[in-house]
Phi, psi and omega in degrees: 000134180274175185297328191243044184304326184264356184278137179234137179264122180300147181304326183291350177265008173278127178287117188267336178221162177298155183304321185289351179258007184268355179170164180295143176079005181266151179232182178303325183275011178272051176239163179275158181232113173276126185245123176248117172247100191063232180265359177276139183236137175223166185240121183227178171262148181301328181296346178274001183308318181303327182277351180268347177253166185243153171305136183096345173290155179237127171264122178262119188240150180266126183264007181293134175276150177276132179269152169281077199269003178256125183228135177287147177205178176224141177285145172079230190276009180099349176249008182277199184299136175286135177224163170244125180264121173263111178278124187257298190215135176275133177279155170211186186294343180267003185246149178303340177292342174091175183289165184267061175266141180073030182110156180291141179250122181232146167278135185223159169236129174267129178229162179261137174296143183259003179084358181239012179096350176248197187224169174223159179298156177217157175299142183289145175286160183285162174306139182089354180298139181257132174244121175277129182246165180299156175071016179086004178281158179221152173230133178244123179289135184247306184197157176298151182299318174203192186276004184287331184169190188246021182288310179257134180233151167283134178229142176264122184252130179226162177092354178189152169285132186299315178304319178293321178300315181296314185289338177271319189242350188273172176212162179297145174297132183228138179252166192294342181284346180278155188276324185199168176296149176234152175293159180302328180300332179291343182255006176262144175264165180295341182267355186294137181233133179298148176257135180299329180274358182081012179286163178178192182260138176294329178228146187301135167290081201284347179300331182270359185301322183289349180290142172236163180300316177299323180292320177299319178298320177298317180299313181296321180294337178269004176093009175276131183260148181249125181238121183272144164229171173230129170219119181274105185284138177273190181286125176281170175247110178282341184254319190268339179053052182279159170299157181293147176274169175301141182223151181279136183215166173207131172245108185287164181300321182297322179290317178302315180297315183296317179295315180297318180294318180295318179296320179296331181268002178093007178283157179263143178259113183246113180279137175262093179099156180294332178296321179293322176299312184298315180294312185295316181292333175294329185271007180281130179279167177303334180280351180098357178272151174275135180237156174300138182203152175202162181133226181243141175240133172245017183295131174241118185266123181232168176302326179292320179286318180074183176242151186248331182235341182278125178264328183215169184214131171252120188212179173269192176261124188261151172305135186303331182268001183290147180294336179299336179300328178296323177295317179299320178295324178296325181280315191252338184098153187296312185291322178298319180291320178300314181294317184294319180289329173297318177294320180299317178292316183295328182258013172057047171292156182260141184260168171081188195293336178257015188266198182279174187242162182224120179253120179251118180236155173291165180301000000 
């Protein structure tokens, strides 16, 4: 059970469009910033972030690009029920999903179109169900991703390479609280870097969305260092609030060195987003140092597990029942999180990927 089982966020606090579309002269960084220092809470603008950090601090950022991971399809012979396929994660030989023999194997979620451009949950199709995709591609459902439930399934995709299929026919995953479709560029962060293999995140690593190139330049000029990691985020659950599934990640040698050097010199390690926390904490050695690492992570960070190298976290505002709240509690503590979310509700902060930001720092 999470900290906020009984807490509900009013619908009007869902950010329906990006900040830069809410009025003239606004940019991505025109969002509010809730700041938690221990149990003290203050209200700032995101553009003030450079003055809230110190020279020698390190921001750990996720460079994964967002994929246009939603593709229309039909069950059966192509005249069956319309569905939307959310492509989540590509399997490989290092993943329990196994190697890609006989076609690419991807974890997918089938959803029903809601008539407003977004989707709603639907009962899962049976094993062996065929989904016809654009351009002559097909996906065959094989088995549930794991024993937690039947939302995500492994599917064998044939007739097209999935990255090419997504970029030709796909669109960003969109949920019902948003007002309208947005271009893929609206879901990319300033830190996103293309992958040679076409890999990326099914959903945007949204904590970094408010950053702009000028703001990054200000941070660097003040002595704040930027350290990249990559974690390709899969499809989240807006309804079931499940723990995160295994995800592909990489912590390069340069980032491991920079984080270790900063910690030795007294700098703070501030992760930008829960994906950065998960990747960095996966790469911690038994001695407490960060080491270069890559592969798959199934790490779930809870208050009992705690964090070993992350001192602070810059993130969005999460649904109270989401499993990510446990990670926030591990970083900041229960009472600090309780106070900050109470303040966010009282001051009408906006939730979700286009919403306001939350900076959690130690006292």
